[in-house]
C-alpha positions in Angstrom: 134.3 109.6 47.3 131.8 108.5 49.1 131.6 105.8 51.5 129.0 103.9 53.8 129.2 101.4 56.5 126.2 99.0 57.1 126.1 96.4 59.7 123.9 93.3 59.3 123.5 90.0 61.3 123.8 87.2 59.0 123.1 83.3 60.0 126.3 81.1 59.6 126.3 77.3 59.5 128.8 74.7 58.8 128.2 72.1 55.8 130.5 69.1 55.1 132.7 69.1 51.8 130.7 66.8 49.5 133.8 66.1 47.4 135.8 65.1 49.9 133.1 62.4 50.9 132.6 61.5 47.5 136.4 60.9 47.1 136.2 59.0 50.5 133.9 56.5 49.2 135.3 56.2 46.0 138.6 55.2 47.9 136.4 52.7 50.1 135.1 51.1 46.7 138.6 50.5 45.5 139.6 49.1 48.8 136.4 46.9 48.9 137.3 45.6 44.9 140.8 44.9 46.0 139.4 42.6 48.9 136.6 41.3 46.9 139.0 40.4 43.8 141.4 38.5 46.1 139.4 36.7 48.3 136.8 35.2 46.0 138.2 32.4 43.7 135.5 32.9 41.0 138.5 33.2 38.2 139.5 29.9 38.2 136.8 28.5 35.5 135.2 29.8 32.9 132.3 32.0 32.6 128.8 30.2 32.4 127.8 33.0 29.9 130.7 33.7 27.8 132.6 30.6 28.6 135.8 33.0 28.8 138.2 32.4 31.6 139.3 35.9 32.8 142.1 36.8 34.7 142.3 38.4 38.2 143.3 41.6 36.5 139.7 41.5 34.6 137.9 40.4 37.6 139.0 43.0 39.5 138.0 45.8 36.7 134.5 44.4 36.6 134.1 44.6 40.4 135.4 47.9 40.3 132.9 49.1 38.0 130.5 48.4 40.8 132.3 49.2 44.2 133.3 52.6 43.1 130.0 54.0 42.1 128.5 52.3 45.2 131.3 53.7 47.5 130.7 57.2 46.2 126.9 56.8 46.5 127.5 55.7 50.3 129.7 58.7 50.9 127.3 61.2 49.4 124.7 59.5 51.5 126.9 60.0 54.5 127.3 63.6 53.7 123.6 64.1 53.0 123.1 62.9 56.6 125.6 64.9 58.4 124.3 68.2 56.3 120.9 67.4 57.6 122.1 66.9 61.4 124.9 69.5 61.6 123.2 72.1 59.0 120.2 72.7 61.6 122.6 74.4 64.0 123.1 78.2 63.2 124.6 80.7 64.9 124.3 84.6 64.1 127.2 86.5 63.2 127.4 90.7 62.8 129.0 91.5 59.7 129.7 95.0 58.3 130.0 96.1 54.6 131.8 98.9 53.4 130.9 100.6 50.3 133.3 102.8 48.4 132.1 104.8 45.5 134.1 106.9 43.2 133.2 110.7 42.6 133.9 110.4 38.9 
């Protein structure tokens, strides 16, 4: 059996977790849709275009279709800005690689 140890110096940097920022943005979009659908009383009269009177739930769903993607986009934009600013700072770390090869 042969073994060898190699020591290298690598650069390590911190990066934000993009999935967390997307989830937080989606939650922000849901909260914004709740606020928008309860604050404005645009569902009291029929629509000018379809002549249909929508319920608060339907209005919430329509607003949700716009707010959630906008929240996700906003969260991802914040993550990209953080990645650009925090990602510049790197530090050098010494690592060792050990390889073991079987003689067979």
